Structure formats: C-alpha cells, structure tokens
Backbone bond lengths (Angstrom), bond angles and torsions (degrees), N, CA, C in turn:
res aa  C-N    CA-C-N  psi(-1)  N-CA   C-N-CA  omega(-1)  CA-C   N-CA-C  phi
1 X - - - 1.461 - - 1.534 110.79 -
2 X 1.357 115.95 -41.34 1.475 119.22 -179.36 1.519 111.81 -60.97
3 X 1.371 115.65 -31.35 1.464 119.81 179.82 1.530 111.05 -65.04
4 X 1.299 118.23 -28.76 1.476 122.00 179.35 1.532 110.44 -91.60
5 X 1.332 117.95 -33.13 1.458 120.81 -174.60 1.524 111.86 -68.13
6 X 1.325 117.87 -48.40 1.466 121.09 -175.86 1.517 112.27 -58.27
7 X 1.323 119.95 -51.06 1.469 117.71 179.64 1.502 112.78 -65.44
8 X 1.337 117.49 -33.83 1.462 120.36 -179.00 1.527 111.79 -65.69
9 X 1.349 116.24 -45.86 1.463 120.23 179.24 1.523 110.52 -65.41
10 X 1.330 116.88 -44.18 1.472 120.39 178.43 1.502 111.78 -60.87
11 X 1.312 116.79 -45.94 1.493 120.63 179.75 1.533 110.69 -62.66
12 X 1.317 117.29 -40.92 1.452 121.74 179.60 1.530 110.60 -58.69
13 X 1.345 116.23 -48.86 1.449 121.11 -179.90 1.528 111.72 -62.13
14 X 1.324 116.79 -47.37 1.455 120.60 -179.23 1.528 112.40 -62.57
15 X 1.333 115.30 -46.35 1.461 120.13 -179.08 1.538 112.39 -63.37
16 X 1.318 115.42 -41.82 1.461 118.25 179.13 1.527 110.43 -65.58
17 X 1.318 116.80 -41.92 1.457 121.30 178.96 1.542 110.10 -61.63
18 X 1.335 116.44 -45.92 1.472 119.28 -179.58 1.535 111.53 -68.11
19 X 1.316 117.42 -39.60 1.465 120.55 -178.41 1.510 111.85 -65.31
20 X 1.323 116.49 -35.01 1.486 121.54 -179.48 1.519 110.76 -79.26
21 X 1.319 117.86 -20.21 1.469 120.52 179.07 1.507 113.75 83.88
22 X 1.328 115.62 -179.47 1.464 120.27 -177.29 1.526 112.71 -74.14
23 X 1.315 114.60 175.29 1.479 120.07 175.55 1.514 108.62 -56.08
24 X 1.311 118.95 143.25 1.474 122.18 176.97 1.523 111.15 -59.13
25 X 1.307 115.51 153.52 1.463 124.94 177.22 1.525 112.68 68.56
26 X 1.339 117.01 25.72 1.431 120.74 170.09 1.516 116.46 74.58
27 X 1.329 119.72 10.30 1.445 118.55 176.63 1.536 108.45 -66.56
28 X 1.319 114.81 130.56 1.462 118.75 178.58 1.528 107.32 -105.33
29 X 1.327 115.48 91.29 1.448 121.06 -178.17 1.517 108.16 -104.74
30 X 1.327 115.80 146.63 1.452 121.36 176.33 1.537 108.93 -71.89
31 X 1.311 115.57 165.33 1.455 119.92 176.77 1.529 110.32 -59.53
32 X 1.324 116.41 -42.76 1.484 120.57 -179.76 1.529 110.04 -62.39
33 X 1.335 117.98 -41.87 1.451 120.63 177.99 1.535 111.92 -61.75
34 X 1.332 115.63 -43.65 1.474 119.42 178.21 1.507 111.48 -64.15
35 X 1.337 116.96 -38.36 1.472 119.47 179.78 1.537 109.78 -66.95
36 X 1.312 118.94 -40.75 1.470 121.26 177.16 1.517 109.38 -62.43
37 X 1.345 117.05 -44.36 1.476 119.34 179.22 1.529 110.27 -60.72
38 X 1.306 117.99 -41.50 1.464 121.33 -179.05 1.541 110.87 -62.10
39 X 1.321 116.41 -43.22 1.475 119.20 -178.66 1.514 109.65 -70.26
40 X 1.310 119.19 -41.07 1.474 120.94 178.77 1.537 108.84 -63.32
41 X 1.345 115.91 -36.72 1.464 119.21 178.13 1.537 112.20 -65.27
42 X 1.318 116.65 -37.17 1.464 120.41 178.25 1.505 112.83 -77.38
43 X 1.342 116.39 -28.44 1.476 120.70 -175.46 1.527 110.07 -130.68
44 X 1.332 118.04 64.46 1.446 119.16 -179.64 1.528 112.26 -60.20
45 X 1.325 116.08 143.03 1.454 120.34 -178.83 1.499 114.56 89.62
46 X 1.332 116.39 -1.16 1.479 120.19 179.63 1.516 110.88 -74.26
47 X 1.331 116.63 148.79 1.451 120.35 172.95 1.536 110.69 -82.21
48 X 1.322 115.48 164.80 1.458 121.94 -179.85 1.536 110.71 -54.09
49 X 1.326 117.94 -42.61 1.454 121.07 -176.53 1.540 111.23 -59.60
50 X 1.319 117.57 -39.67 1.463 120.59 178.83 1.543 111.71 -67.48
51 X 1.322 115.37 -40.36 1.469 119.99 179.18 1.528 108.35 -63.80
52 X 1.335 116.46 -45.59 1.459 121.31 179.25 1.509 111.65 -59.13
53 X 1.322 116.66 -43.72 1.469 120.33 179.91 1.519 111.05 -61.71
54 X 1.322 116.37 -46.06 1.473 119.18 -178.43 1.524 111.16 -62.26
55 X 1.315 116.90 -38.42 1.478 121.08 -178.77 1.516 114.21 -84.71
56 X 1.346 115.28 -10.98 1.466 118.46 -177.79 1.506 112.34 70.70
57 X 1.320 117.03 33.16 1.467 122.47 179.77 1.538 108.90 -115.10
58 X 1.325 115.42 161.56 1.448 120.66 176.23 1.522 109.41 -69.66
59 X 1.330 118.61 138.41 1.480 120.60 178.77 1.518 113.85 -54.59
60 X 1.349 118.02 -37.20 1.450 117.76 -179.08 1.538 111.13 -69.39
61 X 1.332 118.27 -30.37 1.474 121.07 175.47 1.519 109.85 -66.89
62 X 1.351 117.04 -44.33 1.455 120.30 179.91 1.519 109.82 -66.37
63 X 1.323 117.32 -38.04 1.456 121.72 177.25 1.527 111.08 -58.64
64 X 1.313 116.53 -42.81 1.463 120.50 176.90 1.512 111.39 -63.18
65 X 1.307 117.25 -43.99 1.477 121.85 179.00 1.515 109.72 -63.73
66 X 1.331 117.35 -42.52 1.485 121.36 178.83 1.523 109.35 -61.27
67 X 1.333 118.53 -43.96 1.458 121.31 178.97 1.516 110.32 -59.21
68 X 1.334 117.78 -40.23 1.465 121.14 176.81 1.517 110.72 -63.44
69 X 1.317 116.91 -43.98 1.491 121.89 -178.73 1.511 111.84 -67.81
70 X 1.341 117.00 -35.26 1.462 120.59 174.65 1.520 109.04 -63.74
71 X 1.338 115.58 -40.59 1.477 120.26 179.69 1.510 113.00 -64.97
72 X 1.311 117.86 -30.47 1.470 121.39 179.34 1.532 112.17 -88.23
73 X 1.312 117.33 -0.42 1.469 120.69 179.37 1.508 114.23 77.67
74 X 1.343 117.47 24.68 1.446 120.36 -177.97 1.535 111.85 -100.63
75 X 1.350 116.64 -26.17 1.465 121.09 -176.78 1.526 108.31 -131.31
76 X 1.324 114.04 145.26 1.461 121.27 172.81 1.505 108.22 -112.08
77 X 1.335 115.39 132.26 1.474 120.59 177.42 1.550 105.09 -111.41
78 X 1.345 115.12 117.56 1.470 120.39 179.85 1.534 108.26 -116.56
79 X 1.320 116.14 143.73 1.453 121.42 179.21 1.520 109.65 -72.85
80 X 1.324 115.16 134.38 1.461 122.08 178.17 1.547 106.23 -68.07
81 X 1.333 117.70 125.68 1.465 120.06 -178.30 1.530 114.38 -66.23
82 X 1.349 116.79 -21.24 1.446 120.57 -179.59 1.535 113.19 -93.52
83 X 1.313 116.45 -21.29 1.469 120.51 178.69 1.523 106.69 -146.35
84 X 1.299 116.67 97.86 1.467 123.13 -172.99 1.521 113.16 -64.81
85 X 1.336 117.81 -10.60 1.465 121.24 176.48 1.525 112.12 -78.39
86 X 1.318 116.41 -15.76 1.477 123.02 -173.13 1.521 109.83 -102.14
87 X 1.330 116.34 130.13 1.462 120.52 173.12 1.513 109.17 -103.32
88 X 1.324 115.46 132.03 1.469 121.90 178.51 1.514 108.69 -98.92
89 X 1.301 117.01 135.22 1.448 122.64 -173.19 1.533 112.13 -107.81
90 X 1.326 115.41 137.37 1.448 121.66 174.61 1.512 108.14 -142.13
91 X 1.314 116.01 157.20 1.453 120.88 177.25 1.510 109.83 -83.78
92 X 1.314 116.02 147.32 1.455 119.98 171.41 1.531 108.41 -74.98
93 X 1.288 116.65 164.57 1.465 120.40 178.11 1.524 110.41 -59.22
94 X 1.305 116.75 -39.85 1.469 122.75 178.47 1.536 110.31 -58.19
95 X 1.342 116.49 -48.03 1.463 120.42 -179.92 1.530 110.34 -65.52
96 X 1.316 118.14 -41.02 1.460 120.09 -179.96 1.524 110.54 -60.47
97 X 1.317 117.13 -44.07 1.461 120.91 179.69 1.503 112.07 -63.23
98 X 1.329 116.15 -43.96 1.471 119.81 -179.06 1.516 111.91 -67.77
99 X 1.312 116.52 -41.96 1.475 119.16 177.02 1.523 111.09 -63.69
100 X 1.320 116.40 -39.23 1.452 119.79 177.10 1.512 112.26 -60.36
101 X 1.332 116.54 -44.58 1.473 119.31 178.25 1.521 111.17 -65.27
102 X 1.328 116.89 -39.18 1.448 120.10 179.49 1.549 110.65 -64.74
103 X 1.339 116.22 -43.60 1.477 119.87 177.13 1.530 111.10 -60.08
104 X 1.331 116.40 -40.49 1.468 120.00 178.99 1.520 110.10 -62.81
105 X 1.323 117.44 -42.43 1.461 119.96 179.22 1.534 110.61 -64.52
106 X 1.342 116.78 -43.28 1.458 119.93 179.99 1.523 110.53 -63.95
107 X 1.317 117.41 -42.44 1.487 120.72 177.09 1.519 110.13 -60.09
108 X 1.320 116.01 -43.71 1.476 119.95 -179.55 1.508 111.70 -60.71
109 X 1.334 116.28 -45.86 1.476 120.01 178.79 1.501 109.80 -64.34
110 X 1.350 117.77 -43.21 1.455 120.42 -179.39 1.522 111.75 -63.70
111 X 1.350 116.60 -42.83 1.480 119.31 178.85 1.533 110.31 -63.02
112 X 1.322 116.86 -40.59 1.458 120.40 179.08 1.537 111.21 -60.60
113 X 1.330 115.04 -43.88 1.464 119.56 179.19 1.522 111.07 -66.64
114 X 1.359 116.15 -43.74 1.470 119.28 -179.85 1.526 111.66 -62.46
115 X 1.350 115.46 -35.01 1.460 119.22 178.94 1.538 112.92 -64.25
116 X 1.309 117.44 -19.71 1.466 122.20 -179.26 1.521 112.65 -86.85
117 X 1.367 116.92 -10.67 1.433 121.81 -179.27 1.535 110.25 -84.08
118 X 1.311 114.94 160.47 1.485 119.38 174.38 1.520 109.24 -74.25
119 X 1.293 117.28 158.44 1.487 119.59 174.98 1.505 112.21 -56.12
120 X 1.321 118.45 -35.41 1.435 120.87 -179.60 1.537 111.36 -67.54
121 X 1.334 116.13 -39.55 1.470 120.40 177.63 1.534 111.02 -64.91
122 X 1.333 116.61 -39.43 1.461 120.78 178.61 1.520 108.69 -64.41
123 X 1.312 117.47 -43.15 1.475 120.87 178.81 1.530 110.82 -62.62
124 X 1.330 117.18 -41.72 1.451 120.62 177.29 1.549 111.52 -60.24
125 X 1.316 115.36 -42.80 1.478 120.46 177.73 1.519 111.11 -63.48
126 X 1.310 116.88 -43.57 1.442 121.11 -179.45 1.530 110.58 -61.21
127 X 1.321 116.49 -42.03 1.473 121.01 179.56 1.520 109.91 -66.57
128 X 1.315 117.09 -32.18 1.461 121.11 -177.72 1.530 113.25 -76.81
129 X 1.300 118.47 -18.95 1.474 120.52 -178.84 1.530 110.38 -62.60
130 X 1.310 117.77 -45.86 1.466 121.01 177.50 1.538 110.45 -60.99
131 X 1.312 116.28 -42.91 1.460 119.80 -179.91 1.537 110.69 -64.01
132 X 1.308 118.57 -39.57 1.488 120.97 177.66 1.515 110.95 -65.00
133 X 1.323 116.66 -39.05 1.466 119.73 175.98 1.506 112.15 -62.59
134 X 1.326 117.94 -40.94 1.473 121.83 178.05 1.525 109.53 -67.59
135 X 1.309 117.80 -38.58 1.453 121.82 178.00 1.538 110.42 -62.87
136 X 1.335 116.16 -41.95 1.483 120.51 177.49 1.509 111.47 -61.18
137 X 1.324 117.62 -41.66 1.456 121.57 176.97 1.523 112.45 -62.24
138 X 1.325 116.93 -41.92 1.467 121.58 178.09 1.528 110.11 -64.82
139 X 1.300 117.75 -38.59 1.478 120.91 177.54 1.509 111.37 -65.48
140 X 1.375 116.82 -40.00 1.450 120.36 175.39 1.525 111.41 -61.55
141 X 1.349 116.34 -42.71 1.453 119.76 178.69 1.525 111.50 -62.75
142 X 1.302 117.50 -41.86 1.465 121.98 177.50 1.521 110.10 -62.93
143 X 1.313 116.73 -39.81 1.461 121.92 179.46 1.545 109.87 -63.45
144 X 1.326 116.10 -45.14 1.483 119.69 178.13 1.516 111.75 -63.10
145 X 1.330 116.40 -40.78 1.457 120.44 177.96 1.510 111.57 -62.82
146 X 1.327 116.12 -42.38 1.456 121.14 179.31 1.536 111.02 -64.92
147 X 1.318 117.06 -41.09 1.462 121.15 178.29 1.534 111.39 -63.16
148 X 1.347 115.62 -41.17 1.444 119.96 -178.59 1.547 110.08 -65.95
149 X 1.321 117.70 -37.95 1.447 121.80 179.74 1.549 110.70 -68.17
150 X 1.326 116.21 -35.32 1.457 121.31 -178.35 1.518 114.61 -79.61
151 X 1.325 117.03 -8.38 1.466 119.49 -177.34 1.498 111.54 -81.45
C-alpha cells in the first residue's frame, strides 16, 4: 500500500500546485517558501522553531527561508516582548492577500476536478480524509520517537 500511497499523494500535491499556477502578481517563490508562508498564515505569531517542527525541516533552514521572505516583504519578524531571543512571525498584508488568492484558485481547481468524479469516488475520498489525518498523526509520533532515540 505504501508503494501506491507515496506517489499518489506526491502527484496530487504537484498537480494541484501546477494547476493553480504561481503566486499572484508574478512572485516566484520556491515550494519551501510557499510552505513556510502557509504555516505562518495558519499560525501567526509562531517562532521559527515551531514552523520548522510543523514542516519537518531544520530550524536553520527555516530561518534562512524566513530571512528571504522578510527581504521580499512577505513576512514580518518581531521580537517576543517576553523573550527577546525569540522572533514571532506574521504575514504582511501583501502576503495575506496573495495567499488568499492562491488558495481560492486551488480550491476552484480542486472543486472542478471533484465535480468530474462519480459520487462513489467522492465518497471514497471523503472516507479517506480521516484515515490520512490518522496516518499523519502516526508519522508525527514516529518522528518524535526517532528524535528522542537520537538525542
């Protein structure tokens, strides 16, 4: 099953990203930059370490990406008033608007594709969403166990 699941999930992400097109207004952002923007948008005020953990990336890699995004005017890094060593991340208004338009385009493409499926296929997908969420939780648990063993 894993041999079929990995390529299917990867293909779905890539195809949806390509079908929706690039960030609005010609921004050419890498996939990693877009993923960081998405997480910061869902969790405003988070520090780099939390963003890195959610994405499964090294904090120094996310820090580099954040520095790039700050430089492009997409992210604001503010010092935490209670712990000056921590930077809190938020999206700029410009980034929020562009991400919102990109999400709308992706939803539109996804709805169009879902409308082409049979009712049975849509029901199968709906049932699979809960299973994918449970699988993600199990992968997070395995990741935490692996990190604890390596410490």
